[in-house]
C-alpha positions as CSV (number, residue, x, y, z in Angstrom):
1,M,-26.7,-3.8,-15.1
2,K,-27.3,-6.3,-12.3
3,R,-23.6,-7.0,-12.0
4,T,-22.8,-3.2,-12.0
5,A,-25.3,-2.7,-9.2
6,L,-23.6,-5.5,-7.2
7,I,-20.4,-3.6,-7.4
8,F,-22.1,-0.5,-5.9
9,A,-23.7,-2.6,-3.2
10,F,-20.3,-4.0,-2.3
11,A,-18.5,-0.7,-2.3
12,T,-21.0,1.3,-0.3
13,P,-20.4,-0.2,3.1
14,L,-16.6,0.1,2.5
15,I,-16.7,3.9,2.3
16,L,-19.3,4.7,4.9
17,S,-17.9,6.7,7.8
18,A,-14.6,7.0,6.0
19,S,-14.2,10.7,6.5
20,G,-11.8,11.7,9.3
21,N,-11.3,14.8,11.4
22,D,-8.5,16.0,9.2
23,S,-9.3,18.0,6.0
24,I,-9.8,16.0,2.9
25,L,-6.8,17.7,1.2
26,S,-4.4,16.8,4.1
27,R,-5.7,13.2,4.0
28,M,-5.2,13.1,0.3
29,D,-1.6,14.3,0.8
30,S,-1.0,11.6,3.3
31,H,-2.4,8.9,1.0
32,S,-0.2,10.1,-1.8
33,D,3.1,9.7,0.2
34,G,5.7,8.3,-2.2
35,L,7.4,6.1,0.5
36,R,4.2,4.2,1.0
37,V,4.3,3.2,-2.7
38,F,8.1,2.6,-2.7
39,I,7.8,0.0,0.1
40,S,4.6,-1.6,-1.2
41,D,6.0,-5.1,-1.1
42,T,5.5,-4.8,2.7
43,W,1.7,-4.6,2.4
44,Q,1.5,-8.1,0.8
45,N,1.2,-9.2,4.5
46,P,-2.3,-8.0,5.4
47,A,-1.3,-7.7,9.0
48,L,1.4,-5.1,8.1
49,K,-1.1,-3.2,6.0
50,Y,-2.4,-1.9,9.3
51,F,0.5,0.5,9.2
52,S,0.2,1.5,5.5
53,Q,-1.4,4.8,6.3
54,D,-2.6,6.8,9.3
55,V,-5.8,8.4,8.1
56,P,-9.0,7.3,6.4
57,F,-9.3,7.9,2.7
58,S,-11.8,6.9,0.0
59,T,-12.0,7.5,-3.7
60,L,-14.7,7.0,-6.3
61,S,-13.3,7.2,-9.9
62,V,-14.5,7.0,-13.5
63,D,-11.7,6.7,-16.0
64,Y,-10.9,6.1,-19.7
65,T,-7.7,4.4,-21.0
66,H,-6.4,4.3,-24.6
67,R,-3.4,2.6,-26.0
68,N,-2.2,2.8,-29.6
69,D,0.9,0.9,-30.9
70,S,2.4,1.5,-34.3
71,E,2.5,-2.2,-34.9
72,N,1.8,-5.5,-33.0
73,I,4.6,-5.3,-30.5
74,T,3.4,-8.2,-28.4
75,P,1.0,-10.2,-30.6
76,E,-1.0,-11.8,-27.8
77,N,-1.7,-8.3,-26.3
78,G,-2.8,-6.7,-29.5
79,D,-1.8,-3.4,-31.0
80,G,-4.1,-1.1,-29.0
81,L,-7.0,-0.8,-26.6
82,H,-9.6,1.5,-25.3
83,S,-11.4,0.9,-21.9
84,T,-13.9,2.8,-19.7
85,G,-14.5,1.9,-16.1
86,F,-15.2,3.0,-12.6
87,S,-13.9,2.0,-9.2
88,A,-14.3,2.5,-5.5
89,E,-11.5,2.2,-3.0
90,S,-11.4,2.8,0.8
91,F,-9.2,2.5,3.8
92,I,-10.9,3.1,7.2
93,P,-9.4,3.0,10.7
94,A,-12.2,1.3,12.6
95,G,-11.5,2.3,16.2
96,N,-8.2,2.4,18.1
97,N,-7.0,-1.1,17.2
98,S,-8.3,-2.1,13.8
99,V,-8.6,-1.1,10.2
100,V,-10.7,-2.2,7.2
101,W,-10.1,-1.7,3.5
102,G,-11.6,-2.7,0.2
103,N,-12.1,-1.9,-3.4
104,A,-14.5,-2.7,-6.2
105,G,-14.4,-2.0,-9.9
106,Y,-15.8,-2.6,-13.4
107,S,-14.4,-1.8,-16.8
108,T,-15.3,-2.6,-20.4
109,G,-13.5,-2.0,-23.6
110,T,-11.8,-3.5,-26.7
111,T,-8.3,-4.9,-27.2
112,R,-7.4,-4.4,-30.8
113,N,-5.9,-6.9,-33.3
114,V,-4.9,-9.7,-30.9
115,Q,-2.9,-12.3,-32.8
116,W,-2.2,-16.0,-32.2
117,C,-4.0,-16.1,-28.9
118,E,-7.7,-16.8,-28.5
119,S,-7.3,-17.4,-24.7
120,A,-7.4,-14.9,-21.9
121,D,-4.9,-14.0,-19.3
122,A,-1.9,-14.7,-21.5
123,E,0.6,-13.7,-18.8
124,L,-0.8,-16.5,-16.5
125,I,-1.4,-19.5,-18.9
126,Y,1.4,-19.1,-21.4
127,P,2.6,-20.8,-23.5
128,Y,-0.5,-23.0,-23.9
129,F,-2.8,-20.7,-25.8
130,S,-5.5,-21.8,-28.1
131,A,-5.0,-19.9,-31.4
132,D,-5.8,-19.4,-35.0
133,E,-4.4,-17.6,-38.0
134,A,-7.1,-14.9,-38.1
135,G,-7.2,-13.3,-34.7
136,G,-8.9,-9.9,-34.4
137,D,-10.3,-7.4,-31.9
138,L,-11.6,-8.8,-28.5
139,K,-14.2,-7.1,-26.4
140,D,-13.5,-7.2,-22.7
141,E,-15.4,-6.9,-19.4
142,Y,-13.7,-7.0,-16.0
143,Y,-15.2,-7.2,-12.5
144,R,-13.3,-7.1,-9.2
145,F,-14.1,-7.1,-5.5
146,S,-11.8,-7.3,-2.5
147,G,-11.7,-6.5,1.2
148,G,-9.4,-6.8,4.2
149,Y,-9.2,-6.4,7.9
150,A,-6.3,-5.9,10.4
151,G,-6.3,-5.7,14.1
152,R,-3.8,-5.4,16.9
153,N,-3.2,-5.7,20.6
154,E,-0.1,-4.7,22.6
155,K,2.3,-7.1,20.8
156,L,0.4,-8.9,18.0
157,V,-1.0,-7.7,14.7
158,W,-3.2,-9.9,12.5
159,G,-4.9,-9.4,9.2
160,A,-6.7,-11.2,6.3
161,T,-8.0,-10.3,2.8
162,I,-10.4,-11.9,0.4
163,G,-10.8,-10.9,-3.3
164,Y,-12.5,-12.1,-6.4
165,S,-12.1,-10.9,-10.0
166,A,-13.8,-12.1,-13.2
167,A,-13.6,-11.3,-16.8
168,H,-15.5,-11.9,-20.1
169,H,-13.7,-11.7,-23.4
170,F,-15.5,-12.2,-26.7
171,R,-15.7,-11.4,-30.4
172,D,-18.7,-10.8,-32.6
173,V,-17.2,-12.0,-35.9
174,D,-15.5,-15.3,-36.9
175,P,-13.6,-16.7,-35.2
176,R,-15.7,-16.1,-32.1
177,P,-14.0,-16.9,-28.8
178,R,-15.9,-16.6,-25.5
179,N,-13.5,-16.7,-22.6
180,I,-14.7,-16.5,-19.0
181,T,-12.1,-16.3,-16.2
182,G,-12.3,-16.2,-12.4
183,K,-9.7,-15.6,-9.7
184,L,-10.4,-16.1,-6.0
185,T,-7.6,-14.9,-3.7
186,L,-7.2,-15.3,0.1
187,S,-4.4,-14.2,2.4
188,G,-3.8,-14.1,6.1
189,G,-0.9,-12.8,8.1
190,V,0.5,-11.9,11.5
191,A,3.2,-9.7,12.9
192,Y,4.8,-9.6,16.3
193,A,6.4,-6.6,18.0
194,L,10.1,-7.4,18.7
195,S,10.6,-3.9,20.1
196,T,9.1,-0.5,20.1
197,N,10.3,-0.1,16.5
198,Y,10.5,-3.5,14.9
199,L,7.9,-6.1,13.9
200,A,8.5,-9.5,12.5
201,G,5.7,-10.8,10.2
202,A,4.7,-13.7,8.1
203,S,1.7,-14.4,5.8
204,L,0.2,-17.1,3.6
205,N,-1.8,-16.5,0.4
206,W,-3.7,-18.6,-2.1
207,M,-5.3,-18.1,-5.5
208,K,-7.7,-20.3,-7.3
209,Y,-7.8,-19.7,-11.1
210,K,-10.2,-21.0,-13.8
211,Q,-10.8,-20.2,-17.4
212,S,-13.3,-21.6,-19.9
213,N,-12.4,-21.0,-23.6
214,E,-14.8,-21.8,-26.4
215,I,-14.4,-20.8,-30.1
216,K,-17.2,-20.8,-32.6
217,F,-17.5,-20.2,-36.3
218,V,-20.9,-19.1,-37.7
219,S,-19.9,-19.1,-41.3
220,E,-18.8,-22.6,-42.5
221,T,-16.7,-21.1,-45.3
222,H,-14.5,-19.3,-42.7
223,D,-14.0,-22.2,-40.4
224,L,-10.3,-22.2,-39.5
225,P,-8.3,-24.9,-37.6
226,I,-7.6,-24.1,-33.9
227,Y,-4.1,-24.8,-32.8
228,Q,-3.0,-25.7,-29.3
229,L,0.2,-23.7,-28.9
230,T,3.1,-25.2,-26.8
231,G,5.7,-22.4,-26.9
232,L,8.2,-20.6,-29.1
233,G,6.1,-21.0,-32.3
234,T,5.3,-24.7,-31.8
235,H,1.9,-26.4,-31.4
236,Y,0.5,-29.8,-30.6
237,N,0.3,-31.3,-34.2
238,R,-1.8,-34.3,-33.4
239,F,-4.7,-32.2,-32.1
240,A,-4.5,-29.3,-34.6
241,G,-8.0,-28.4,-35.6
242,A,-9.5,-31.1,-33.4
243,S,-10.8,-29.0,-30.5
244,K,-12.5,-25.6,-30.2
245,S,-13.2,-25.8,-26.4
246,S,-10.6,-25.8,-23.6
247,D,-10.4,-25.2,-19.9
248,F,-7.6,-24.0,-17.6
249,S,-7.5,-24.6,-13.9
250,G,-4.8,-23.9,-11.4
251,N,-3.8,-22.9,-7.9
252,R,-1.1,-20.6,-6.6
253,F,0.3,-20.9,-3.0
254,G,2.6,-18.3,-1.6
255,A,4.2,-17.1,1.6
256,T,6.0,-13.9,2.8
257,V,8.3,-13.2,5.7
258,N,8.9,-9.6,6.8
259,L,11.0,-7.4,9.1
260,Y,9.3,-4.0,9.3
261,P,10.4,-0.8,11.2
262,L,7.6,1.4,12.4
263,H,10.0,4.4,12.1
264,S,13.5,4.4,10.7
265,G,15.4,1.1,10.4
266,V,16.2,-1.9,8.3
267,M,13.5,-3.5,6.2
268,V,13.3,-7.1,4.8
269,N,10.7,-8.6,2.6
270,F,10.9,-12.2,1.4
271,S,8.2,-13.9,-0.7
272,V,7.9,-17.2,-2.5
273,S,5.0,-18.7,-4.6
274,R,4.2,-21.7,-6.7
275,F,1.5,-21.6,-9.4
276,S,0.5,-24.7,-11.3
277,F,-2.2,-25.2,-13.9
278,D,-3.6,-27.8,-16.3
279,K,-5.1,-27.3,-19.7
280,T,-7.8,-29.7,-20.9
281,L,-9.7,-30.0,-24.2
282,R,-13.3,-30.1,-23.2
283,D,-14.7,-31.5,-26.5
284,L,-12.2,-34.4,-26.5
285,N,-13.6,-35.9,-23.2
286,K,-11.7,-33.3,-21.1
287,L,-8.3,-34.4,-22.5
288,P,-5.5,-33.2,-20.2
289,I,-3.2,-31.9,-23.0
290,A,-0.7,-29.9,-21.0
291,S,0.3,-28.6,-17.6
292,A,2.8,-26.1,-16.2
293,W,4.3,-25.0,-12.9
294,H,5.8,-21.6,-12.1
295,N,8.0,-21.0,-9.0
296,A,8.7,-17.3,-8.1
297,L,11.0,-15.7,-5.5
298,T,11.4,-12.1,-4.5
299,V,13.9,-10.8,-1.9
300,N,13.8,-7.1,-1.0
301,A,16.0,-5.6,1.8
302,G,17.1,-2.1,2.7
303,Y,16.8,0.8,5.0
304,K,14.3,3.6,5.5
305,H,14.6,6.9,7.3
306,I,11.6,9.1,8.4
307,S,11.8,12.5,9.9
308,G,9.6,15.6,9.8
309,I,11.2,17.1,6.7
310,V,13.4,14.5,5.0
311,T,12.4,10.9,4.2
312,Y,14.5,8.4,2.2
313,S,14.9,4.7,1.6
314,V,17.5,2.5,-0.2
315,T,16.8,-1.1,-1.1
316,G,18.2,-4.0,-3.1
317,Q,15.9,-6.4,-4.7
318,F,16.3,-9.8,-6.4
319,D,13.5,-11.4,-8.4
320,A,13.6,-14.9,-10.1
321,Y,11.2,-17.4,-11.5
322,R,11.2,-20.7,-13.3
323,R,8.3,-22.0,-15.4
324,H,8.3,-25.5,-16.9
325,G,5.6,-26.9,-19.1
326,S,4.8,-30.5,-19.9
327,E,2.9,-32.0,-22.8
328,N,1.0,-35.3,-22.3
329,I,1.4,-38.2,-24.7
330,F,-1.7,-40.3,-25.7
331,G,-2.4,-43.6,-27.3
332,D,-5.0,-44.3,-30.0
333,A,-8.6,-43.3,-29.2
334,V,-10.7,-46.0,-27.5
335,S,-14.5,-45.2,-27.5
336,G,-13.8,-41.6,-28.0
337,S,-11.2,-41.4,-25.2
338,Y,-7.4,-41.1,-25.5
339,P,-5.5,-43.0,-22.9
340,Q,-2.5,-41.1,-21.5
341,I,0.7,-43.1,-21.9
342,G,3.3,-40.5,-20.8
343,S,4.3,-36.9,-20.3
344,L,7.3,-34.9,-21.6
345,E,8.6,-31.7,-20.1
346,M,9.2,-29.6,-23.3
347,Y,9.1,-25.9,-22.3
348,A,11.1,-23.9,-19.9
349,D,11.2,-20.2,-19.0
350,N,13.9,-19.0,-16.6
351,Y,14.2,-15.4,-15.4
352,Y,16.1,-13.3,-12.8
353,R,16.6,-9.6,-12.1
354,A,18.7,-7.7,-9.7
355,L,17.8,-4.1,-8.7
356,L,19.2,-1.3,-6.7
357,Q,16.7,1.5,-6.0
358,G,16.4,4.6,-3.9
359,F,13.7,7.0,-2.8
360,A,14.0,10.5,-1.2
361,S,11.5,13.2,-0.4
362,I,11.8,16.6,1.2
363,R,9.0,18.8,2.7
364,H,9.2,22.5,2.2
365,N,6.3,24.7,3.3
366,N,3.3,23.4,1.4
367,Q,5.2,21.3,-1.1
368,T,6.8,17.9,-1.0
369,Y,9.4,17.0,-3.6
370,S,10.4,13.4,-4.3
371,M,12.7,11.4,-6.4
372,T,13.0,7.7,-7.2
373,L,15.9,6.1,-8.9
374,R,16.3,2.5,-10.1
375,S,19.0,0.5,-11.8
376,G,19.2,-3.2,-12.5
377,Y,20.1,-6.1,-14.8
378,S,17.7,-8.8,-16.0
379,H,18.1,-12.2,-17.8
380,R,15.4,-14.3,-19.5
381,K,15.8,-17.5,-21.5
382,Q,13.0,-19.5,-23.0
383,F,13.8,-23.0,-24.2
384,Y,11.9,-25.7,-26.1
385,A,13.3,-29.3,-26.1
386,E,12.3,-30.8,-29.5
387,P,12.9,-29.4,-32.0
388,E,15.5,-27.6,-29.9
389,Q,14.7,-23.9,-29.8
390,W,15.5,-20.9,-27.6
391,A,15.1,-17.2,-27.1
392,L,17.5,-15.2,-24.8
393,V,17.5,-11.6,-23.8
394,E,19.6,-9.8,-21.2
395,G,20.1,-6.2,-20.4
396,F,20.2,-3.2,-18.1
397,E,17.2,-1.2,-17.0
398,N,17.3,2.3,-15.5
399,M,14.5,4.6,-14.3
400,A,14.3,8.1,-12.8
401,D,11.1,9.5,-11.4
402,F,10.5,13.1,-10.1
403,G,7.4,14.2,-8.4
404,V,5.9,17.1,-6.5
405,R,2.8,17.3,-4.2
406,S,1.5,20.8,-3.3
407,F,-1.3,22.5,-1.5
408,L,-2.4,25.3,-3.8
409,G,-4.0,27.8,-1.5
410,Q,-6.8,26.8,0.8
411,H,-9.0,24.8,-1.5
412,W,-6.7,23.2,-4.1
413,Y,-4.2,20.4,-4.1
414,G,-2.1,19.1,-7.0
415,I,0.3,16.3,-7.8
416,A,2.7,16.2,-10.8
417,D,5.0,13.4,-11.8
418,L,7.6,12.9,-14.5
419,S,9.6,9.7,-15.2
420,F,12.1,8.3,-17.7
421,A,12.9,4.6,-18.2
422,I,15.3,2.9,-20.6
423,F,16.1,-0.8,-21.3
424,S,19.5,-1.4,-23.0
425,P,20.0,-5.0,-24.2
426,T,23.5,-6.5,-23.7
427,E,22.9,-10.0,-25.2
428,K,20.2,-11.5,-27.3
429,D,19.9,-14.8,-29.2
430,I,17.1,-16.7,-30.9
431,N,17.0,-20.0,-32.6
432,L,13.6,-21.2,-34.1
433,Q,12.8,-24.1,-36.4
434,P,10.2,-22.6,-38.7
435,S,7.3,-24.8,-39.6
436,T,6.6,-24.7,-43.3
437,S,2.8,-24.9,-42.6
438,Q,2.8,-22.2,-39.9
439,E,5.3,-19.5,-41.0
440,A,2.9,-16.9,-39.6
441,L,3.1,-18.4,-36.1
442,T,6.9,-18.4,-36.3
443,G,6.8,-14.9,-37.6
444,S,4.7,-13.6,-34.6
445,V,7.3,-15.1,-32.2
446,E,10.1,-13.4,-34.1
447,T,8.2,-10.1,-34.0
448,G,7.7,-10.2,-30.3
449,F,11.3,-11.1,-29.8
450,R,12.6,-8.3,-32.0
451,H,10.7,-5.7,-30.0
452,S,11.8,-7.2,-26.6
453,T,15.5,-7.0,-27.6
454,V,15.9,-3.4,-28.9
455,T,16.7,-0.4,-26.8
456,R,13.4,1.0,-25.6
457,C,12.8,4.4,-23.9
458,A,9.6,5.3,-22.0
459,T,8.6,8.8,-20.9
460,S,5.7,9.2,-18.5
461,V,3.9,12.3,-17.2
462,S,0.9,12.4,-14.8
463,L,-1.0,15.3,-13.4
464,T,-3.7,15.4,-10.7
465,A,-5.7,18.4,-9.5
466,A,-8.3,18.3,-6.7
467,R,-10.6,21.0,-5.2
468,A,-12.1,20.7,-1.7
469,I,-15.8,21.4,-1.7
470,S,-15.9,21.1,2.1
471,E,-13.7,19.9,4.9
472,K,-14.7,16.3,4.1
473,Y,-15.1,16.1,0.3
474,A,-13.1,17.0,-2.8
475,I,-13.5,16.5,-6.5
476,G,-10.6,16.2,-9.0
477,I,-9.4,15.2,-12.4
478,G,-6.3,13.3,-13.3
479,G,-4.4,12.4,-16.5
480,S,-1.4,10.5,-17.5
481,A,0.5,9.6,-20.7
482,T,3.3,7.2,-21.4
483,L,5.2,7.3,-24.7
484,T,7.5,4.3,-25.4
485,N,9.9,4.2,-28.4
486,Y,11.4,0.9,-29.5
487,S,14.7,2.1,-31.0
488,G,12.9,3.6,-34.0
489,T,11.3,0.3,-35.0
490,A,7.9,0.9,-33.3
491,H,6.3,3.1,-30.7
492,S,3.5,2.8,-28.2
493,N,1.3,5.5,-26.7
494,L,-0.8,5.0,-23.5
495,Y,-3.2,7.6,-22.2
496,N,-5.5,7.7,-19.2
497,I,-7.9,10.3,-17.8
498,S,-10.0,10.1,-14.7
499,I,-12.6,12.0,-12.8
500,N,-12.4,11.4,-9.0
501,F,-14.4,12.1,-5.9
502,Y,-12.4,12.0,-2.6
503,F,-13.7,11.7,0.9
């Protein structure tokens, strides 16, 4: 309760004085503009976030999310979840030449049937999970806070953000992991007016990441070995069952360069980052067992056109990353410590994707109709050096999204959205060397690979309705559903419902 109260204490000053002179429904319509979402890469530079919207807008929300998979599609993510949370978000013009924004939130729930991963934040610290054969449900708690500021003078715009998120993951039956994670993020940027229409910008960002992972067994008869996974179904044999406590620590450094038109014109966003982390076994004198680095690149360039009735944008995007992981080699223990005698780079994950995407909207009376189309090709190959193993998947991805925003009389406002997405594999290949003692681990990798390499189709629908209770305030309800089919082999259903207060 104390931590929940802290979130409210943080959120309250963010939303004070957030109401503007425009009606709440007109500000809600401006905030829901599809182009703002389509070019969201621009707002990674906190200086350019100054131009992300023209009106103040704040939201308080309570929501419930439920996911149910017919089988364990991605073992480390479980086969379902349910989560309840609340959040506060605000964007406030603070005078003629500055804006502030922020958000805070809390959620709690359960991720069901997590397999071969007793660590948290699998997408950040893979492939170096701590794992066991049992797995099970994990209870989760998430906290997040962030805020930002941007200001400008005649030619120069500047901005900065700070954020912190933390999470607690645990289980009440054996095996009993207790994972505590924390992420601190900072970013700062500037933009300079090259003309009355164009700004050139640049920003730097940093994230500090930590995770403590401790696994306990209350019943001695159910004590299982904890494995230190190293990728593609492998684990560090020497330390199998030797450690139940581990730590992860890492840093990410990034930069962006932007060309942004205030009105119609050419857009360019370029971002690079490097994330590196180490895994240590705490109960073996903080043994540094493995480390990894992850370099990422995104280039997005295109054109946007804004007029009173028609708005459109066309962009091309290229994403790529390389992740390499190393396992450290140790000599015989001396006084309880293992001297490090070498390091071998054993794991690699290489990915790229090329996209062509477009957005268009047209305003007609009290309605705005929008459409987003996306088509691209992606490639991902994971490789393990010894024994030699790999997993490859390539394919086309296509998406179509259709939306409408509408004023429904004097007091009502609604948003409806329908989207379709399909991934069609063109090439897939896997080569694993099964371990006779860990067939279940190899099987979980094969299961995840099988679902990632079949044709999958996703259909999503979302509806939001809001009613103004005064010129400054509105209440509303929103719901969404995403149904994904994995070529008849499995399906996943995701639902969300929220109650919202707007001002």
